[in-house]
C-alpha positions in Angstrom: 250.4 79.8 -37.1 251.8 81.5 -34.1 253.7 80.1 -31.1 252.0 80.7 -27.7 253.5 81.5 -24.3 254.4 78.4 -22.4 256.7 79.2 -19.4 257.7 82.6 -18.0 261.4 82.0 -17.4 262.9 85.5 -18.0 266.0 83.9 -19.4 268.9 86.2 -20.4 269.9 83.7 -23.0 267.7 80.7 -22.9 269.2 78.0 -25.2 269.5 74.3 -26.2 266.1 73.0 -25.2 265.9 69.2 -25.5 263.3 66.5 -24.9 265.0 64.2 -22.4 263.1 61.0 -23.3 264.6 59.0 -20.4 263.1 61.2 -17.8 260.2 62.5 -19.9 261.3 66.1 -19.1 262.3 69.2 -21.1 265.7 70.5 -20.3 267.4 73.8 -21.3 270.1 76.2 -20.1 270.6 79.9 -19.7 274.0 80.8 -21.1 274.5 84.1 -19.4 273.1 83.3 -16.0 274.5 79.7 -16.0 271.7 77.4 -15.0 270.0 74.1 -16.0 266.3 74.2 -16.2 264.1 71.0 -15.9 260.4 71.0 -16.7 258.1 68.0 -15.9 255.0 68.1 -18.2 253.2 65.7 -15.9 253.4 68.0 -12.8 253.9 71.2 -14.8 256.7 72.0 -12.4 259.9 73.8 -13.5 263.1 73.7 -11.6 266.1 76.0 -12.0 269.5 74.7 -10.9 272.4 77.2 -11.0 275.7 75.9 -12.4 279.1 76.9 -11.0 280.5 77.9 -14.4 281.8 81.1 -16.0 279.4 82.6 -18.5 278.7 82.0 -21.2 278.0 78.3 -21.2 277.0 76.5 -24.4 274.5 73.7 -24.7 273.4 70.2 -23.6 272.8 66.9 -25.3 271.4 63.6 -23.9 273.7 60.6 -23.4 273.2 56.9 -23.0 273.3 57.4 -19.3 269.8 58.7 -18.4 271.3 60.4 -15.3 273.8 62.5 -17.2 273.9 65.0 -20.1 276.9 66.3 -21.9 277.4 70.1 -21.4 279.4 72.5 -23.5 281.0 75.4 -21.6 284.1 77.7 -21.5 286.5 74.8 -20.7 285.2 72.3 -23.3 282.8 69.5 -22.8 281.8 67.9 -19.5 279.3 65.3 -18.3 276.7 66.8 -15.9 274.7 64.7 -13.5 271.1 65.8 -13.6 270.4 65.2 -9.9 273.6 66.0 -8.1 274.9 68.6 -10.7 278.3 67.0 -10.3 280.5 67.6 -13.4 283.2 65.4 -14.9 285.5 66.8 -17.6 285.1 65.0 -20.9 287.3 66.7 -23.6 288.4 70.0 -25.1 288.9 69.8 -28.9 289.9 73.5 -28.9 292.7 72.7 -26.5 292.3 76.0 -24.6 292.6 78.3 -27.7 292.2 81.9 -26.5 289.1 84.0 -27.0 287.0 80.9 -28.0 283.7 79.7 -26.5 281.7 76.5 -27.1 278.2 76.9 -28.3 275.7 74.4 -29.8 276.1 70.6 -29.7 274.1 67.8 -31.4 274.5 64.0 -31.8 274.4 62.5 -35.2 272.7 59.3 -36.3 275.9 57.3 -35.6 276.4 58.7 -32.1 279.2 61.2 -32.8 278.9 64.6 -31.1 279.1 67.7 -33.3 280.0 71.0 -31.6 280.4 74.5 -32.9 282.7 77.1 -31.3 282.6 80.9 -31.6 284.8 84.0 -31.1 284.0 85.3 -27.6 283.2 88.8 -28.9 281.4 87.3 -32.0 283.4 89.4 -34.3 286.4 87.5 -35.7 285.9 84.4 -37.9 287.7 82.1 -35.4 285.0 79.7 -34.6 285.0 76.1 -35.8 282.9 73.0 -36.2 284.2 69.8 -34.5 283.2 66.1 -34.7 283.8 64.3 -31.4 283.9 60.5 -31.4 285.0 60.0 -27.8 287.2 61.5 -25.0 290.4 61.2 -27.2 289.3 61.2 -30.8 287.9 64.3 -32.5 288.2 66.0 -35.9 288.1 69.6 -37.2 285.3 69.7 -39.7 285.2 73.4 -40.8 286.3 76.8 -39.5 286.0 80.5 -40.1 282.9 81.5 -38.2 282.4 84.4 -35.8 279.3 82.5 -34.4 278.6 78.8 -34.9 275.1 77.5 -34.3 272.5 74.8 -34.7 273.9 71.5 -35.9 271.1 69.2 -37.1 270.9 66.1 -39.3 268.7 64.8 -42.0 266.5 61.7 -41.5 269.0 59.3 -42.9 271.9 61.1 -41.2 273.8 61.7 -44.4 273.3 65.5 -44.4 274.6 67.8 -41.7 273.1 71.3 -41.4 275.1 74.0 -39.7 274.5 77.8 -39.2 277.0 80.5 -39.8 274.9 83.0 -37.9 276.8 86.2 -38.7 276.9 85.3 -42.4 273.2 84.4 -42.3 274.1 81.1 -44.0 272.6 77.7 -43.3 275.2 75.2 -44.7 274.7 71.6 -45.7 277.5 69.0 -45.7 277.7 65.3 -46.6 278.6 63.0 -43.7 278.9 59.3 -43.3 279.5 56.7 -40.6 283.1 56.0 -41.4 284.4 59.5 -41.8 284.6 62.2 -39.0 285.1 64.9 -41.7 282.1 66.6 -43.3 282.4 67.0 -47.1 280.9 69.1 -49.9 279.9 72.2 -48.1 277.2 74.1 -49.8 274.7 76.9 -48.9 271.3 75.3 -48.1 269.7 78.7 -47.6 270.8 82.4 -47.3 268.6 84.4 -45.0 267.8 88.0 -45.6 268.8 90.7 -43.0 265.2 91.4 -42.0 264.7 87.7 -41.2 267.3 87.8 -38.5 270.2 85.4 -37.9 269.9 81.6 -38.0 270.4 80.0 -34.5 269.3 76.5 -33.3 267.8 73.9 -35.6 265.8 70.7 -35.6 264.6 68.3 -38.3 261.2 66.6 -38.5 260.1 63.2 -39.8 259.6 64.6 -43.4 263.2 66.0 -43.4 262.1 69.6 -43.0 264.7 71.9 -41.3 263.2 74.1 -38.6 265.4 77.1 -37.7 265.2 79.6 -34.8 265.8 83.2 -35.9 267.8 85.4 -33.6 266.5 89.0 -34.0 263.7 87.6 -36.3 260.9 86.7 -33.9 260.2 83.5 -35.8 260.9 79.9 -36.6 261.5 79.4 -40.3 260.9 75.9 -41.8 263.1 75.0 -44.8 262.8 72.0 -47.2 265.8 69.7 -47.6 266.5 71.7 -50.7 266.5 75.0 -48.9 263.1 76.4 -49.9 261.1 78.3 -47.2 258.0 76.2 -46.5 256.6 77.9 -43.4 257.1 80.7 -41.0 255.9 80.5 -37.4 255.7 83.8 -35.6 257.1 83.9 -32.1 256.1 86.8 -29.8 259.7 87.4 -28.8 262.6 89.2 -30.5 265.6 86.8 -30.1 264.5 83.2 -30.8 267.3 80.9 -30.0 266.5 77.1 -30.1 263.7 74.6 -30.5 263.0 70.9 -30.1 260.2 68.5 -30.8 259.0 67.0 -27.6 256.2 65.1 -25.8 255.2 61.5 -26.3 254.4 61.9 -30.0 257.2 64.5 -30.7 254.5 66.8 -32.1 254.9 69.7 -29.7 257.6 72.2 -30.6 259.2 74.0 -27.6 261.1 77.3 -28.1 263.6 79.3 -26.0 264.3 83.0 -26.4 266.7 85.6 -25.0 266.7 89.1 -23.6 270.4 89.5 -24.3 271.2 92.5 -26.6 267.5 93.6 -26.8 267.0 97.3 -26.3 264.5 98.8 -24.0 262.5 100.0 -27.0 262.5 96.6 -28.6 261.5 95.0 -25.2 258.4 97.3 -25.2 257.5 96.0 -28.6 258.3 92.3 -27.6 257.6 92.2 -23.8 257.5 88.4 -23.7 261.1 88.0 -24.9 263.1 85.8 -22.6 260.3 83.3 -22.0 259.5 80.0 -23.5 256.9 79.2 -26.2 255.3 76.3 -27.9 253.1 75.2 -30.8 251.8 71.9 -32.2 252.5 70.4 -35.6 251.0 67.5 -37.6 254.4 66.1 -38.7 256.3 64.8 -35.7 260.0 65.4 -35.1 262.7 62.8 -35.0 264.0 61.2 -31.9 267.4 62.7 -31.1 270.3 60.2 -30.9 272.1 59.6 -27.6 275.8 60.2 -27.1 277.4 57.0 -25.9 279.5 57.3 -22.7 
């Protein structure tokens, strides 16, 4: 199976695509040219809304307010109004720590927000994984990552998946409703260099873990035990994130990035930076909402 071109967006670093069920739209961001994108499948119209934020920004997640998403950016986490683009500061677990940027966020089955941070130059192992319960309560879950990526959760919510991109490790942790700290870290899967680096993730209704591969031109599907089950080729070099969307959650939508792609590699992968999709038999899982 191969993903097909869906939208020509020419994103420098397209990321964090989500199916926003409340508005029946697909949303994503460009981290390096800070903007929020909204696509309405009914009208097939795509809107780009520039954001007045310093690059890079991080990612978005849906909240219990259908008008607002939560956005990770250089200053922490903020609520972003989808129509007015007005932002309201929410919290900053890193408390302004130098040379740190916020990256991927995801909401677990109990409504906690998990966010990964990275070293701004993606070199030193200074990034961390945080669990955010509300504006004033959060917990450090793990640390020591140059680049943090792709939180995702098992069907029952009891397993957290998290990518150490530079180390090419997909980790699994035990999590539960009463504890903000993840436990029992283990390697779910170690990717080979030629496969690229693991980036964003999503889990389907059978518990399979779908992982976007930066520098790998593919989506790789892992079992809950870490076995490679499928590989979906994407005609782009840097594959960054994916989500299950549409009414049946059987369409998989993919973002990609031109960032750090050489001219020679762009000639080989000229569609890099655009968005892609493919259809699956097993649907995805509805993503939980962050309560605000």
